[in-house]
Each structure stands twice: as C-alpha cells, then as structure tokens.
C-alpha positions in Angstrom: 8.1 66.6 -8.1 5.9 66.7 -11.3 3.4 64.0 -11.5 5.1 62.5 -14.5 8.3 62.0 -12.9 6.7 60.0 -10.2 5.2 57.5 -12.7 8.7 57.0 -14.4 10.0 53.4 -13.8 12.8 53.0 -11.3 16.3 52.9 -12.8 17.7 50.8 -10.2 19.6 47.9 -11.8 17.6 44.4 -11.6 19.1 42.0 -9.0 18.8 38.2 -9.4 17.0 37.1 -6.3 19.0 33.8 -6.4 22.4 35.6 -6.4 24.1 36.1 -3.3 27.6 37.2 -2.2 30.2 34.6 -2.1 30.6 34.6 1.7 26.9 34.2 2.1 27.1 31.1 -0.5 30.0 29.5 1.5 28.2 29.9 4.8 24.9 28.2 3.4 26.6 25.5 1.7 28.9 24.8 4.4 25.9 24.5 6.9 24.1 22.2 4.5 27.2 19.9 4.4 27.8 20.1 8.0 24.2 19.1 8.9 24.4 16.2 6.4 27.7 15.0 7.9 26.4 15.1 11.4 23.1 13.3 10.9 23.5 11.2 7.9 27.3 10.5 6.9 28.5 9.9 10.4 25.8 7.5 11.5 26.2 5.6 8.4 29.8 5.4 8.6 29.4 4.2 12.5 27.1 1.3 11.2 29.9 -0.1 8.7 32.6 0.4 11.4 30.8 -1.5 14.2 29.8 -4.1 11.5 33.6 -4.9 10.8 35.2 -4.0 14.1 35.6 -7.9 14.9 36.6 -8.8 11.2 35.1 -9.9 8.1 34.7 -13.5 9.5 32.7 -12.0 12.3 30.8 -10.2 10.0 30.1 -12.9 7.5 29.1 -15.3 10.3 26.4 -12.9 11.5 25.1 -12.5 7.8 24.8 -16.3 7.1 23.4 -17.1 10.4 20.1 -19.4 10.2 17.7 -16.5 11.7 19.6 -13.6 9.7 19.1 -15.7 6.2 15.3 -16.3 7.2 15.0 -12.6 7.9 16.6 -11.8 4.8 14.3 -14.3 2.5 11.4 -12.9 4.2 12.1 -9.2 3.7 12.7 -10.1 -0.1 9.6 -12.2 -0.3 7.3 -9.5 1.1 9.2 -7.0 -1.1 8.4 -9.2 -4.0 5.0 -9.4 -3.5 4.2 -5.7 -2.3 6.1 -4.0 -4.6 4.4 -5.3 -8.0 0.9 -5.1 -6.3 1.6 -1.4 -5.6 3.0 -0.9 -9.0 -0.4 -2.1 -10.6 -2.4 -0.1 -8.2 -0.2 3.1 -8.7 -0.5 3.0 -12.4 -4.2 2.4 -12.3 -4.9 5.2 -9.6 -2.5 7.8 -11.6 -4.3 6.9 -14.9 -7.7 7.4 -13.3 -6.9 10.6 -11.7 -4.8 12.1 -14.3 -6.8 11.2 -17.4 -10.6 11.2 -16.1 -12.9 13.5 -14.5 -15.3 11.9 -12.0 -17.1 12.4 -8.5 -14.9 11.4 -5.7 -11.5 12.3 -7.3 -10.4 14.6 -4.6 -11.4 11.8 -2.1 -9.3 9.2 -3.8 -6.3 11.3 -3.7 -6.8 11.9 0.0 -7.1 8.2 0.6 -3.7 7.8 -1.5 -2.0 10.3 0.8 -3.5 8.6 3.9 -0.4 6.5 4.8 1.8 9.5 4.8 0.0 10.9 7.7 -0.8 7.9 9.9 1.9 6.3 11.9 2.9 3.0 10.8 2.4 1.6 14.1 -1.2 2.7 14.0 -1.7 1.0 10.5 -0.3 -2.4 11.9 -2.7 -1.9 14.9 -5.5 -1.6 12.6 -4.9 -5.1 11.0 -4.5 -6.5 14.5 -8.1 -5.1 15.3 -9.5 -6.6 11.8 -7.8 -10.0 12.0 -7.5 -10.9 15.8 -9.3 -13.6 17.5 -11.9 -11.2 18.8 -12.9 -9.7 15.4 -15.5 -11.2 12.8 -12.7 -11.8 10.1 -10.1 -13.5 12.2 -12.0 -16.9 13.4 -13.7 -16.9 9.9 -10.5 -17.0 7.9 -8.8 -19.4 10.7 -11.7 -21.9 10.3 -10.4 -22.0 6.6 -6.7 -22.5 7.9 -5.9 -18.9 6.8 -3.5 -17.1 9.2 -3.1 -13.4 8.7 -1.7 -12.0 12.2 1.8 -13.2 13.0 2.2 -14.8 9.5 3.6 -13.7 6.3 0.1 -12.3 5.0 -0.2 -9.9 7.7 3.4 -8.6 7.1 2.6 -8.4 3.4 -0.8 -6.3 4.1 1.1 -4.0 6.6 3.9 -3.5 4.1 1.3 -2.8 1.3 -0.6 -0.1 3.2 2.5 1.9 4.2 4.0 1.9 0.7 1.2 2.0 -1.8 1.4 6.0 -2.1 4.8 5.9 -3.6 4.2 4.9 -7.3 0.7 6.6 -7.4 2.0 10.0 -6.0 5.3 10.0 -8.5 2.9 9.3 -11.5 0.0 11.6 -10.7 1.6 15.0 -11.3 3.7 13.5 -14.1 0.6 12.3 -15.9 -1.5 15.5 -15.2 1.4 17.4 -16.6 1.7 15.4 -20.0 -2.1 15.8 -20.5 -4.3 13.5 -22.7 -3.1 14.7 -26.2 -0.9 11.8 -27.1 -3.7 9.1 -25.9 -6.5 10.8 -27.9 -4.3 10.9 -31.0 -3.4 7.3 -30.6 -6.9 6.2 -30.2 -8.3 8.5 -33.1 -5.8 6.5 -35.3 -7.3 3.2 -34.3 -5.2 2.1 -31.4 -7.1 0.2 -28.6 -7.0 1.0 -24.9 -4.0 -1.5 -24.5 -2.1 -0.5 -27.3 -2.4 3.3 -26.3 -1.2 2.5 -22.8 1.6 0.0 -23.8 3.0 2.2 -26.7 2.1 5.7 -25.9 1.6 6.3 -22.1 4.1 3.9 -20.7 6.9 5.3 -22.8 6.1 8.5 -21.5 5.9 7.6 -17.8 8.8 5.1 -17.6 11.4 7.0 -16.0 8.8 8.4 -13.2 7.6 4.8 -12.8 11.1 3.3 -12.2 11.5 6.1 -9.7 8.5 5.2 -7.7 9.0 1.6 -7.7 12.4 2.2 -6.3 11.3 4.2 -3.6 8.7 1.7 -2.9 10.9 -1.1 -2.8 13.2 0.8 -0.5 10.4 1.5 2.2 9.1 -1.9 2.0 12.5 -3.7 2.7 13.1 -1.1 5.6 9.7 -0.9 7.1 9.7 -1.5 10.8 6.5 0.0 12.6 3.8 -1.7 11.0 5.7 -5.0 10.5 6.7 -5.0 14.2 2.9 -4.7 15.2 1.4 -7.6 13.1 4.7 -10.1 12.9 4.7 -11.3 16.4 8.6 -11.4 16.3 8.9 -15.0 15.8 12.4 -15.9 15.2 13.1 -17.7 11.9 9.7 -17.3 11.0 8.2 -13.9 11.1 11.3 -11.4 11.7 12.3 -9.1 8.7 15.7 -7.6 8.6 14.8 -4.5 10.5 13.1 -6.8 13.2 16.0 -9.1 13.5 18.4 -6.1 13.9 16.3 -5.0 16.9 16.5 -8.4 18.5 20.0 -8.7 18.2 20.6 -5.3 19.4 18.4 -6.1 22.6 20.4 -9.1 23.2 23.5 -7.1 23.2 24.7 -9.0 20.2 25.9 -5.5 19.0 28.4 -6.8 16.2 25.8 -9.0 14.5 23.0 -6.4 14.8 25.2 -3.8 12.9 26.3 -6.5 10.4 22.8 -7.1 9.4 22.1 -3.4 9.4 24.7 -2.8 7.0 22.7 -4.7 4.4 19.7 -2.2 5.1 22.4 0.6 4.8 23.8 -0.8 1.6 20.0 -1.0 0.0 20.1 2.7 1.2 23.2 3.4 -0.8 22.1 1.7 -3.9 18.5 3.3 -3.8 20.5 6.7 -3.5 22.6 5.9 -6.7 19.7 4.5 -8.6 17.6 7.4 -7.7 20.1 10.1 -8.8 20.7 8.1 -12.2 16.7 8.0 -12.5 16.5 11.6 -11.7 19.1 12.6 -14.3 17.4 10.3 -17.0 14.2 11.6 -16.1 15.1 15.3 -16.2 16.9 14.4 -19.6 13.9 12.9 -20.9 11.5 15.7 -20.0 13.8 18.3 -21.5 14.2 16.2 -24.7 10.3 15.9 -24.7 9.8 19.7 -24.3 12.0 20.3 -27.3 
C-alpha cells in the first residue's frame, strides 16, 4: 500500500461513546433501579410500615412521649447551633481558598477534608480525651462550672466536627470556577469589602450555599457515632433522636423506635426533595450565568 494511502484518515463513521444499544440501556437502567429498590426504597418503606403497624394513636404516643420530645428538642438545638457556625466557617474558608494565594492553602484544604476520612467514633473519642477528668482542659473548665462531656456543649462540638466540611466543600469549587473578576470590578468601582461580598459574591454563590447548608443540616440531625461517644446516653438530657431510637430498639420497644425513626426518614425525604430543587435552580443559574 502506498505511503500516502496509509496516512489518510479512517472513513469509519464516528460513534458516540455515550450511545448504547437499547437492550444494554434497559439492562443498565433496570439494574440501577433494582439496586435502589433493594437497598434504599425497601428499607425506607419498612420503617414507615413498622411505625404505623399498631395504628396512628400508638405512633403519636411514641412521638409525644417525654423522652422523645426531649430528644427532638436537643436535635433541633444542636443543629441550630452547628449549622450557622459551619455556614460562617464554610464561607470564610471558601473565600480564602478560592480568592487568595497563600502558603498553607493545600494544608487547609486537607484539614477541611479530614472529617471525611476519620470515623465519627474516633472524632468523638478525641473530645473525650481532650475534656475528660484526666486531661488538662477537663478539670480546668469544670472548676468554672463548664461541663463539656455528657452535656450539650460536647454534643455540639462533636456535631460541628463531622459537619464542617459540607458548606466549604460545596463552595470552594464553585468560587474557584467563578474567579475573582466580579469582585475586582466591584472594588475598582469603589465598593467596600462588605459591599462586594453582599452584593456581588453572595448572589453568585447563593444556590451552592443553600445546597451546602441543607446537606450540613441533614448530617447534623442524623449524626450518631460521634454524638454517641460524648453524650453519655442520659435519657431526657443528652439523647438526640438517633440515640433515642437506639435505646428504644435495645429495649425491644420496636414500634416506638420506628415511630421516632420516621421523623429522621422524613427529614431525609425532605432533604432529597429540597436537594433536587436546588440542583435544578443551581443548574439553571449556572446556565443563565454562562449566557
């Protein structure tokens, strides 16, 4: 074959790598739905079925029981403290990493990712070591009447530790993708740092920020491992909803355990719906911004 013939491009028609034959598509989609049905939908349905097995009255009695109400209040309180603090930290960390160059940036990103790689039980144990009666901080704080372990402050600290990456990790790639052009233009026109953030940066990141806050709140209200270590499992005082479910189940109070679990399952469903809405709005906002 002549050399010039070997150099000619192939005339084989281009095939879209994302295209598959219809049978292959059906099999893949079917496997995905089957997996989700077995490992997600079926357990979720089982929770609601068991919760209402003895009727709505039994379900309601389990929800309004004194220890259950205390667990609900504590869960909401912890989330109300942890989520705003993580929001402030997440915005500050994302702003610093995305908008500035400084030594230690890579190390800061590693620290933000740390809770993703550490077991929540280990993070709770760290606080036990820091604030126990055999540590330096524990007796010092106790001398001033400040209780950390087996009290609300310890639960809040453990929850903040396991949830602080969510807001920051959602905003960092978004703000890096947006760059610093808008902020530089605002400052060049005489805007202050606060005005630049409030009127330029915040509108650009609002959907990503809400998305991160939503995930952070869901994790804060459903956290079990770290909270279990530092709470002491004191009924009516330091039990959050997940811990209360565990206690009820261990006491063979299955109906009440599943009744309280439906509240957490309901939170998961609400989170899923809001997450989908934010993804749609976030995607639409990005598309509009590109045009």
